[in-house]
Structure formats: C-alpha cells, structure tokens
N, C-alpha and C positions, 0 to 999 in steps of 0.2 A: 503628459497623461497624470494625474494624481491620484495615488490608489492610496482610500482608508485602509486603517486595521480597526477593526472591531476584536478585544480581548472577550473575551468570558464576563469580565466585572462587569466593564464598560457596557456591555448589551444586557445584563441584568439592570443597569442600574439606568434605562433610560425604559425598561419595559418597566420597573418600579414604577419610577417617576408618573409615565401614562397611567399605569391602573392606579395611583391616588390620586391623579387628577379629575378622573371621568368619576371615582369613588367620591371626590369632594363635591363635581357639580351636580353629582344625583344625591346627595346630602342636604347642599345648601336648598338644592329646587324645590325636594321634598317638604322639608319648613318651608323656606316660602310661600308654596302652595297651599300649605295647610293655614299657616297664618292669612291669605286671602280669602281664603272658604271660608275661618271662623265671621275674617272680617265683612265680607257678604251675607252670612247669612247661612251660606248653603253645608256647613259645618258644624258640628257643636262643640266645645273649645275640647278641650279633657280635661276634667275632674282630679285623673290622678296627679295631675303635675307639681313634682314633691317640691321645687324651688319657689311654688308662687305662695303658699300655705307657709313656708318658714319665715318667721319677724324676730329678726336681732336689731335688738338696738345698739349705735354705736356705743352710750355707756359699759353698755354688760362686756364688751370685748377689751375696752379700756381700765377696768376696774380690775383684770386677772392678772 
C-alpha cells in the first residue's frame, strides 16, 4: 500500500492550478460567447474597445 504525502506547498499549488484553470475557462468562454452574439446580431459590439481605435503604421515605429 502506498501513502502519498501532500505538504502545504503542494496543496497550495494544486489549489492555485485549479483556480487558474477555472478562471481561464470562464474568461475565454465569456469572450467567445460575446463574439458569437455580436456575429449573430444578438448583442451589440462595444464602442469603447480601445485597441480597435489605435492606428499605428509600421513606418512610425521604425523611424524612432
């Protein structure tokens, strides 16, 4: 018979891994569902998306 030893560090690492995996799935699925709803016309796209409004040309970054 084998007995496994879980010290507090290993237990904390396992709990942290589980929490991170759940949070990643929730955030990914939320973003994916929003994109599907926008595509189907159920929800409206956010107008305050900062990254969609940024217009950077490659030549601007190369000259500096």
